[in-house]
BAKOLMAR-186164 format. One line per field, with one value per atom (N, C-alpha, C, CB): atom name; residue in one letter; x, y, z negated. Coordinates in steps of 0.001 Angstrom, whole numbers, plus 500000, padded with zeros to 6 digits. Glycine has a CB too. Example, Ala and Ser with C-alpha at 12.3 -4.5 7.8 and 13.67 -1.06 7.14 Angstrom:
atom <- (N/CA/C/CB/N/CA/C/CB)
type <- (A/A/A/A/S/S/S/S)
east <- (513190/512300/513200/511308/512850/513670/512900/514084)
north <- (494310/495500/496700/495527/497750/498940/500030/499402)
up <- (492200/492200/492200/490954/492920/492860/492130/494275)
***
This chain:
atom <- (N/CA/C/CB/N/CA/C/CB/N/CA/C/CB/N/CA/C/CB/N/CA/C/CB/N/CA/C/CB/N/CA/C/CB/N/CA/C/CB/N/CA/C/CB/N/CA/C/CB/N/CA/C/CB/N/CA/C/CB/N/CA/C/CB/N/CA/C/CB/N/CA/C/CB/N/CA/C/CB/N/CA/C/CB/N/CA/C/CB/N/CA/C/CB/N/CA/C/CB/N/CA/C/CB/N/CA/C/CB/N/CA/C/CB/N/CA/C/CB/N/CA/C/CB/N/CA/C/CB/N/CA/C/CB/N/CA/C/CB/N/CA/C/CB/N/CA/C/CB/N/CA/C/CB/N/CA/C/CB/N/CA/C/CB/N/CA/C/CB/N/CA/C/CB/N/CA/C/CB/N/CA/C/CB/N/CA/C/CB/N/CA/C/CB/N/CA/C/CB/N/CA/C/CB/N/CA/C/CB/N/CA/C/CB/N/CA/C/CB/N/CA/C/CB/N/CA/C/CB/N/CA/C/CB/N/CA/C/CB/N/CA/C/CB/N/CA/C/CB/N/CA/C/CB/N/CA/C/CB/N/CA/C/CB/N/CA/C/CB/N/CA/C/CB/N/CA/C/CB/N/CA/C/CB/N/CA/C/CB/N/CA/C/CB/N/CA/C/CB/N/CA/C/CB/N/CA/C/CB/N/CA/C/CB/N/CA/C/CB/N/CA/C/CB/N/CA/C/CB/N/CA/C/CB/N/CA/C/CB/N/CA/C/CB/N/CA/C/CB/N/CA/C/CB/N/CA/C/CB/N/CA/C/CB/N/CA/C/CB/N/CA/C/CB/N/CA/C/CB/N/CA/C/CB/N/CA/C/CB/N/CA/C/CB/N/CA/C/CB/N/CA/C/CB/N/CA/C/CB/N/CA/C/CB/N/CA/C/CB/N/CA/C/CB/N/CA/C/CB/N/CA/C/CB/N/CA/C/CB/N/CA/C/CB/N/CA/C/CB/N/CA/C/CB/N/CA/C/CB/N/CA/C/CB/N/CA/C/CB/N/CA/C/CB/N/CA/C/CB/N/CA/C/CB/N/CA/C/CB/N/CA/C/CB/N/CA/C/CB/N/CA/C/CB/N/CA/C/CB/N/CA/C/CB/N/CA/C/CB/N/CA/C/CB/N/CA/C/CB/N/CA/C/CB/N/CA/C/CB/N/CA/C/CB/N/CA/C/CB/N/CA/C/CB/N/CA/C/CB/N/CA/C/CB/N/CA/C/CB/N/CA/C/CB/N/CA/C/CB/N/CA/C/CB/N/CA/C/CB/N/CA/C/CB/N/CA/C/CB/N/CA/C/CB/N/CA/C/CB/N/CA/C/CB/N/CA/C/CB/N/CA/C/CB/N/CA/C/CB/N/CA/C/CB/N/CA/C/CB/N/CA/C/CB/N/CA/C/CB/N/CA/C/CB/N/CA/C/CB/N/CA/C/CB/N/CA/C/CB/N/CA/C/CB/N/CA/C/CB/N/CA/C/CB/N/CA/C/CB/N/CA/C/CB/N/CA/C/CB/N/CA/C/CB/N/CA/C/CB/N/CA/C/CB/N/CA/C/CB/N/CA/C/CB/N/CA/C/CB/N/CA/C/CB/N/CA/C/CB/N/CA/C/CB/N/CA/C/CB/N/CA/C/CB/N/CA/C/CB/N/CA/C/CB/N/CA/C/CB/N/CA/C/CB/N/CA/C/CB/N/CA/C/CB/N/CA/C/CB/N/CA/C/CB/N/CA/C/CB/N/CA/C/CB/N/CA/C/CB/N/CA/C/CB/N/CA/C/CB/N/CA/C/CB/N/CA/C/CB/N/CA/C/CB/N/CA/C/CB/N/CA/C/CB/N/CA/C/CB/N/CA/C/CB/N/CA/C/CB/N/CA/C/CB/N/CA/C/CB/N/CA/C/CB/N/CA/C/CB/N/CA/C/CB/N/CA/C/CB/N/CA/C/CB/N/CA/C/CB/N/CA/C/CB/N/CA/C/CB/N/CA/C/CB/N/CA/C/CB)
type <- (X/X/X/X/X/X/X/X/X/X/X/X/X/X/X/X/X/X/X/X/X/X/X/X/X/X/X/X/X/X/X/X/X/X/X/X/X/X/X/X/X/X/X/X/X/X/X/X/X/X/X/X/X/X/X/X/X/X/X/X/X/X/X/X/X/X/X/X/X/X/X/X/X/X/X/X/X/X/X/X/X/X/X/X/X/X/X/X/X/X/X/X/X/X/X/X/X/X/X/X/X/X/X/X/X/X/X/X/X/X/X/X/X/X/X/X/X/X/X/X/X/X/X/X/X/X/X/X/X/X/X/X/X/X/X/X/X/X/X/X/X/X/X/X/X/X/X/X/X/X/X/X/X/X/X/X/X/X/X/X/X/X/X/X/X/X/X/X/X/X/X/X/X/X/X/X/X/X/X/X/X/X/X/X/X/X/X/X/X/X/X/X/X/X/X/X/X/X/X/X/X/X/X/X/X/X/X/X/X/X/X/X/X/X/X/X/X/X/X/X/X/X/X/X/X/X/X/X/X/X/X/X/X/X/X/X/X/X/X/X/X/X/X/X/X/X/X/X/X/X/X/X/X/X/X/X/X/X/X/X/X/X/X/X/X/X/X/X/X/X/X/X/X/X/X/X/X/X/X/X/X/X/X/X/X/X/X/X/X/X/X/X/X/X/X/X/X/X/X/X/X/X/X/X/X/X/X/X/X/X/X/X/X/X/X/X/X/X/X/X/X/X/X/X/X/X/X/X/X/X/X/X/X/X/X/X/X/X/X/X/X/X/X/X/X/X/X/X/X/X/X/X/X/X/X/X/X/X/X/X/X/X/X/X/X/X/X/X/X/X/X/X/X/X/X/X/X/X/X/X/X/X/X/X/X/X/X/X/X/X/X/X/X/X/X/X/X/X/X/X/X/X/X/X/X/X/X/X/X/X/X/X/X/X/X/X/X/X/X/X/X/X/X/X/X/X/X/X/X/X/X/X/X/X/X/X/X/X/X/X/X/X/X/X/X/X/X/X/X/X/X/X/X/X/X/X/X/X/X/X/X/X/X/X/X/X/X/X/X/X/X/X/X/X/X/X/X/X/X/X/X/X/X/X/X/X/X/X/X/X/X/X/X/X/X/X/X/X/X/X/X/X/X/X/X/X/X/X/X/X/X/X/X/X/X/X/X/X/X/X/X/X/X/X/X/X/X/X/X/X/X/X/X/X/X/X/X/X/X/X/X/X/X/X/X/X/X/X/X/X/X/X/X/X/X/X/X/X/X/X/X/X/X/X/X/X/X/X/X/X/X/X/X/X/X/X/X/X/X/X/X/X/X/X/X/X/X/X/X/X/X/X/X/X/X/X/X/X/X/X/X/X/X/X/X/X/X/X/X/X/X/X/X/X/X/X/X/X/X/X/X/X/X/X/X/X/X/X/X/X/X/X/X/X/X/X/X/X/X/X/X/X/X/X/X/X/X/X/X/X/X/X/X/X/X/X/X/X/X/X/X/X/X/X/X/X/X/X/X/X/X/X/X/X/X/X/X/X/X/X/X/X/X/X/X/X/X/X/X/X/X/X/X/X/X/X/X/X/X/X/X/X/X/X/X/X/X/X/X/X/X/X/X/X/X/X/X/X/X/X/X/X/X/X/X/X/X/X/X/X/X/X/X/X/X/X)
east <- (500851/500000/500903/499028/500578/501387/500788/501468/501243/500694/500984/501260/502090/502413/501401/503862/501018/500003/498656/499851/498314/497051/497097/496787/498216/498360/498168/499739/498815/498695/497260/499667/496631/495253/494298/494790/494463/493600/493854/493846/495104/495453/494724/497000/494784/494140/492618/494525/492043/490584/490193/490117/490951/490642/490682/491634/491682/491765/490576/493093/490228/489145/487784/489072/487577/486282/486300/485898/487397/487478/488042/486142/488656/489251/490718/489104/491249/492665/493320/492898/494059/494673/495675/495357/496073/497031/496366/497991/495052/494399/494511/492899/494459/494724/493910/494453/492653/491841/492160/490411/492727/493041/494519/492564/495345/496794/497033/497580/497696/497966/496885/498141/495745/494666/495100/493457/495785/496199/497038/496988/497936/498751/497893/499869/496947/496073/495208/495179/494701/493861/494693/493212/495922/496793/497029/498148/497297/497493/496200/497976/495060/493775/493525/492642/493772/493557/494454/493799/495694/496586/496026/497988/495459/494900/493615/494633/492691/491376/491281/490321/492285/492264/493510/492139/494108/495314/495076/496080/493836/493515/493983/492069/494283/494759/496079/494918/496856/498165/498062/499051/496936/496792/496276/495855/496823/496452/495529/497721/494327/493343/493859/492023/494655/495148/496036/495921/496692/497480/496579/498302/495413/494475/493824/493395/493393/492648/493526/491537/494810/495705/495879/497033/495637/495818/494454/496646/494207/492958/493293/492143/492241/492410/491571/492009/492079/491302/490455/492221/489175/488244/487006/487892/486497/485263/484087/485086/483750/482619/482010/483055/480796/480158/478849/479915/478739/477567/477927/477043/476919/477094/477898/475748/478769/479509/479063/481090/478633/478135/478881/476607/479358/479845/478975/481410/478288/477365/477781/475926/477201/477423/478888/476917/479557/480927/480835/481735/481213/481155/482214/481334/481874/482847/482561/482807/483596/483527/484309/484095/483763/484475/484120/484135/484669/484442/483801/485761/482740/482063/482987/480728/483180/484079/483457/484482/482156/481497/481591/480040/481559/481524/482624/480188/483433/484462/483863/485552/482678/482048/481918/480653/481883/481818/480480/482096/480540/479368/479815/478739/478887/479248/478060/479736/478355/477276/477807/476316/477043/477419/477376/476497/478195/478281/478038/479669/477264/477020/477548/475485/478342/478947/478671/480485/478311/478164/478823/476666/479346/479840/479622/481341/479514/479400/480684/478106/481528/482820/482662/483614/483676/483738/485115/483461/485188/486487/487282/487290/486604/487277/488159/488122/487751/488571/487780/489030/488250/487627/488665/487034/488180/489054/488773/488817/489788/489586/488529/490905/487639/486529/487001/485577/488142/488645/489012/489871/489303/489661/488485/490127/487271/486099/486020/484798/486262/486268/487432/486349/488558/489723/489471/490959/488748/488407/487591/487621/486593/485751/486620/484638/487527/488397/489251/489294/489897/490779/489990/491547/488880/488106/487424/487065/487121/486509/487534/485850/488796/489832/490255/491050/489255/489427/488232/489543/488385/487219/486217/487608/484951/483972/482623/483803/481827/480369/479867/479789/478738/478284/478087/476995/477541/477309/478621/476585/479626/480950/481569/481882/481476/482015/481422/481717/480114/479423/479910/477902/480011/480502/481955/480367/482792/484209/484397/484980/483604/483698/483349/482757/482220/481785/482782/480396/483249/484184/485498/484457/485980/487235/487105/487630/485998/485794/485662/484554/484895/484725/486066/483723/486875/488144/489166/488704/489299/490395/490039/490892/488785/488387/487675/487476/487045/486340/485271/487338/484373/483306/482189/482743/481227/480039/479175/479214/479266/478503/478865/477032/478523/478784/477556/480069/477249/476219/476766/474889/476502/476952/475789/478236/475517/474544/475249/473254/475129/475704/474572/476805/474523/473527/474304/472567/474036/474867/474068/475993/474625/474152/475206/473893/474733/475613/475517/475259/476641/476644/476380/477975/476679/476373/474857/477025/474093/472633/472061/472034/472769/472253/472635/472740/473839/474336/474088/475803/473938/473817/472739/475182/472513/471552/470165/472025/469647/468266/468121/467795/469209/469230/468175/469006/468373/467469/468213/466883/468384/469096/468464/469123/469323/468871/468497/467712/468410/468080/469209/467854/468838/469846/469720/469692/470855/470898/471329/471868/470632/470945/471275/469761/472438/472835/473112/474093/472859/473150/473726/471875/474543/475141/475084/476623/474655/474674/475389/473230/476191/476943/476760/478460/476860/476840/475567/478019/475738/474634/473572/475172/473983/473023/472127/473762/472596/471776/470856/472671/471360/470594/469671/471536/469926/469133/468457/470028/467161/466416/466418/464976/466473/466502/467778/466386/468891/470164/470127/471338/469607/469501/468585/468975/467447/466499/467112/465224/467883/468547/469484/469341/470268/471179/470408/472005/469364/468600/467984/467509/467535/466991/468086/466311/469279/470377/470881/471512/470668/471160/470073/471755/468861/467773/468075/466443)
north <- (498833/500000/501239/499993/502182/503393/504502/503840/504585/505568/507007/505324/507229/508598/509071/508663/508191/508566/508834/507449/508013/508225/509569/507072/509848/511110/512300/511185/512240/513329/513444/513109/512306/512333/512946/510911/512605/513172/514672/512467/515071/516498/517204/516699/516614/517212/517241/516435/516216/516205/517323/514834/517478/518554/519908/518535/520124/521376/521507/521442/520411/520434/520752/519098/520387/520702/522053/519602/522807/524151/524237/524755/523177/523166/523562/521776/523923/524222/523062/525588/522198/521043/521410/520196/522669/523104/523726/524089/523842/524406/523412/524747/523897/523024/521716/523789/521743/520532/519500/520896/519967/519056/518733/519649/519442/519182/517715/520146/516982/515567/514620/515362/515147/514276/513413/515116/513951/513073/511880/513870/512096/510995/509992/511540/510509/509616/508765/510430/509364/508624/507559/509587/507879/506887/505696/507527/505961/504861/504061/505414/504768/504098/503138/505130/503594/502722/501500/503482/501684/500541/499540/501002/500041/499167/498480/499968/499235/498641/497963/499695/498180/497527/496673/498570/496174/495368/493899/495466/493510/492109/491578/491920/492456/492006/491257/493198/491585/490956/489570/491826/489235/487970/486883/488132/485693/484543/483647/483759/483417/482600/481180/482565/480673/479299/479160/478866/480236/480189/479987/481479/480580/480481/479104/481580/478630/477372/476173/477489/476393/475312/474221/475872/474543/473549/473071/474140/471795/471199/470138/470584/469656/468632/467418/469172/466246/465031/464748/463826/464563/464269/463652/465548/462608/462007/462874/460559/463793/464684/465006/465995/464573/464844/465596/463550/466313/467145/468614/466928/469437/470848/471574/471502/472460/473371/474780/473187/475560/476908/477898/476993/478966/480121/481287/480399/481873/482956/484267/482598/485328/486671/487104/486727/486832/487305/488748/486379/489684/491096/491412/492000/492315/492766/494210/491863/494855/496194/496120/497310/496697/496713/497984/495465/498140/499345/498982/500104/499698/499538/499999/500331/499146/499503/500508/498262/500745/501706/503138/501328/503325/504682/504954/504928/503937/504055/504506/505037/503996/504212/502864/504909/502857/501583/500872/501809/499551/498763/497767/498050/497393/496588/495759/497479/494700/493852/492583/493524/491507/490201/489166/489790/488143/487042/485744/487023/484849/483522/482506/483289/481549/480546/479159/480783/478243/476836/475976/476444/474840/473847/472470/474078/471484/470090/469406/469393/468993/468394/467120/468094/466858/465630/465018/465895/463722/463062/463295/463529/463371/463529/464773/462294/465846/467040/468235/467278/468789/469997/471111/469756/472322/473492/474150/474503/474733/475433/476517/476041/476627/477573/479020/477421/479329/480704/481037/480904/480008/480236/480818/478922/480454/480996/482508/480303/482942/484378/485070/484627/484396/484990/485193/484103/484250/484420/485690/483189/485863/487061/488304/487016/488266/489412/489758/489125/488773/489030/489538/487759/488880/489284/490633/488227/490991/492294/493422/492313/493105/494129/494316/493757/494228/494481/495311/493136/496070/496759/495691/497699/495886/494823/495344/494067/494421/494532/493314/494595/493447/492395/491051/492811/491054/489793/489056/490054/489803/489226/488692/490277/489470/489104/487768/490216/487628/486408/485210/486572/485379/484304/483940/484719/484932/484658/483788/485969/484042/483255/481798/483832/481585/480220/479524/480242/480225/479629/479235/480604/480072/479765/478467/480923/478299/477070/475858/477194/475987/474860/474453/475220/475423/475143/474523/476415/475079/474684/473599/475877/473539/472551/471364/473201/471609/470572/469859/469555/470645/470039/469502/471052/468830/468363/469540/467397/470627/471810/472996/471530/474189/475450/476334/476165/477084/478117/479371/477649/480511/481798/482781/482330/483502/484592/485825/484241/486929/488205/489211/488698/489891/490948/492228/490594/493274/494476/495758/494415/496814/498178/498871/498954/499605/500256/501772/499824/502398/503855/504552/504325/503885/504492/504584/503683/503761/503837/504731/502443/504839/505595/507071/504988/507385/508756/509525/508751/508822/509475/508756/509472/509168/508466/508427/507053/507234/507093/507490/505662/507553/507981/507247/509492/505954/505105/504514/503971/505297/504809/503540/505893/502604/501367/500247/501662/500535/499473/498442/500056/497169/496095/495322/495141/494910/494057/492672/494628/491651/490277/489507/489610/488866/488008/486616/488581/485628/484253/483479/483550/482503/481605/480207/482024/479257/477856/477037/477314/476101/475217/473780/475608/472843/471425/471001/471097/470328/469756/470795/469100/472019/473064/473444/474304/473208/473491/472310/473813/471107/469934/469370/468860/469683/469112/470238/468251/470402/471488/471348/471519/470127/469953/470537/468461/470337/470885/472410/470335/472948/474405/474975/474785/474337/474804/474762/473953/473703/473615/474812/472272/475118/476268/477566/476381/477772/479015/479139/479092/478045/478087/478395/476746/477872/478093/479530/477167/480259/481641/482673/481932/482217/483166/483929/482440)
up <- (500000/500000/500000/498772/500838/500981/500116/502476/498870/497926/498350/496533/499021/499459/500510/500037/501437/502439/501763/503510/500767/500042/499326/499022/498654/497937/498882/497259/500043/501015/501533/502189/501803/502310/501285/502676/500021/498976/498856/497610/498927/498918/500060/499045/501256/502432/502281/503702/501714/501493/500540/500929/499455/498502/499198/497316/500044/500807/501762/501598/502424/503421/502808/504134/501546/500921/500205/499929/500399/499852/498443/499865/497974/496635/496704/495983/495565/495435/494685/494695/495379/494720/493627/495742/493587/492574/491351/493176/491350/490159/489006/490446/487772/486616/486579/485364/486881/486808/487877/486903/488993/490104/490226/491396/489484/489527/489157/488549/489993/489727/490232/488261/490699/491181/492367/491576/493362/494465/493996/495488/493032/492510/491735/491605/490930/490155/491080/489199/492153/493097/493811/494127/494158/494812/493885/495217/492607/491645/491456/490281/491446/491295/492458/491201/493690/494840/494779/496135/494345/494208/493199/493782/492127/491084/491530/489819/492095/492377/493734/492289/494599/495906/496141/497006/495089/495208/495526/493960/495770/496027/497361/495934/498294/499608/499494/500554/498466/498294/497682/497431/497089/496373/497298/495178/497155/497966/497136/498451/497637/496929/496711/497703/497640/497482/496252/498728/495839/494600/493387/494435/493427/492305/492277/492399/493444/493504/493851/494515/493985/494388/493345/494722/492095/491031/490542/489851/490730/490266/489222/491456/488566/487538/487913/486131/487590/487823/486604/488143/486849/485772/486391/484948/485767/486272/485867/485741/486736/486489/487842/485722/488054/489333/489156/490082/488046/487784/488016/486332/488122/488411/487330/488573/487788/486916/487299/487059/486306/486563/485680/486314/486283/485531/485987/485774/485024/485387/484731/484980/485233/484684/484712/483266/485822/486011/486519/487022/485684/486069/487109/484843/488027/489032/489406/490293/489911/490489/491777/489513/492837/494110/494851/494962/496049/496846/498173/497079/498496/499781/500900/499811/501878/502975/503935/503734/503824/504714/504198/504897/502861/502305/501280/501667/500966/499932/498602/500376/498306/497010/496317/497160/494996/494279/494428/492826/494335/493988/492944/495240/492091/490924/490489/489765/489763/489274/488666/490385/488876/488349/489454/487191/489254/490198/489431/490929/490020/489459/490465/489149/489978/490863/490299/491020/491192/490808/491863/490632/491394/492340/491749/492675/492625/492217/492677/492825/491721/492072/492892/490815/493675/494453/494237/495975/494319/494309/493026/495480/491907/490605/490564/490294/491239/491338/490813/492800/489675/489151/489127/487732/489019/488929/487581/490134/486972/485706/485860/485207/484883/485019/485106/483853/484493/484603/486049/483687/486829/488237/489017/488893/488629/489322/489101/488827/487864/487582/488291/486068/488401/489077/490571/488879/491180/492601/492779/493140/491916/491978/491804/490890/490843/490571/491785/489366/492375/493517/494719/493894/495033/496210/496015/496537/494772/494523/494627/493145/494596/494708/496167/493844/497044/498475/498913/499310/499979/500524/500950/501730/500607/500780/501247/499494/501760/501797/501033/503299/500404/499487/500171/498832/501359/502070/502328/503397/502751/503013/501722/503656/500656/499343/498883/498298/498994/498578/499388/498732/500692/501569/501271/503035/501028/500770/499530/500606/498501/497268/497565/496168/498237/498559/499481/499212/500491/501452/500784/502600/499860/499161/498372/498217/497675/496905/497814/496026/498874/499795/500403/500911/500794/501450/500497/502047/499311/498437/497419/497716/497001/495987/496627/494930/497781/498530/497685/499060/497086/496288/497169/495299/496526/497252/497687/496380/496943/497296/496427/497191/496933/496234/496390/496790/495326/495392/494728/494705/495349/494812/494934/495570/493842/493856/493311/493010/494041/493625/493513/494629/492369/492121/491862/490900/492660/492555/492760/493565/492172/492404/493250/491051/494257/495223/495083/496661/494765/494624/495951/494052/497078/498371/498586/499508/497883/497944/496848/497834/495739/494612/494653/493338/495115/495076/496369/494775/497462/498765/499568/499532/500773/501633/501027/501904/500781/500287/498822/500467/498078/496678/495840/496590/495679/494904/493699/495794/492633/491443/490874/490367/490507/489868/490822/489014/492120/493076/493081/494514/493051/493084/494377/491871/494889/496067/495606/497164/496092/495712/496978/494935/496965/498084/497534/498835/498367/497946/499119/497404/498754/499739/499148/500100/499939/499513/500573/499272/500102/500990/500509/501031/501430/501084/500373/500224/499245/498478/498099/497226/497837/497465/498641/496951/499843/501021/501343/502231/501159/501587/500507/502036/499251/498155/497377/497208/497590/496933/495413/497442/494896/493435/492846/493062/493523/493062/493124/493909/494221/494359/493280/495765/493048/492021/490621/492051/490340/489028/488843/488894/489865/489793/489552/491088/490321/490172/488790/491226/488216/486845/485826/486493/486053/485116/485113/485440/486193/486233/485925/487593/485643/485318/484064/485162)
***
């Protein structure tokens, strides 16, 4: 990430909106914004396979659910935040489970990239299917989008819900229903 380019761009934006970047309240803002972008968008550098590369052998072929994983990310269309919770379930196959903290780490890494919610939801499911190879995966993301609340239609509190189901969760309605009941 090129923090110097970000710093200059923020300086130029402040000038373009009629502000004085050297006034006391804004002094240092371009540098702070550059550091912020490095912190909140540093997920591009992380490789999901490093997170999901280590699995454990265990005879468990029932659903594993981690719900209410909080996340914050940035809308790639408006560079405004969206945030909410993510619920993930998978049904292990072949005596292969992944540490439950890894599910939260996937959300953390993928949320530290410019995103749209639909893509974010798919990326989580695809990562699990690719690296853990379970019988199935289900992901539900519930989020509030500042691009919808602060600008445009200006609908504070509106939530967007996206879901993705793969494998067993797509083919077996009982499995999908069990997951949905567990995240209510």
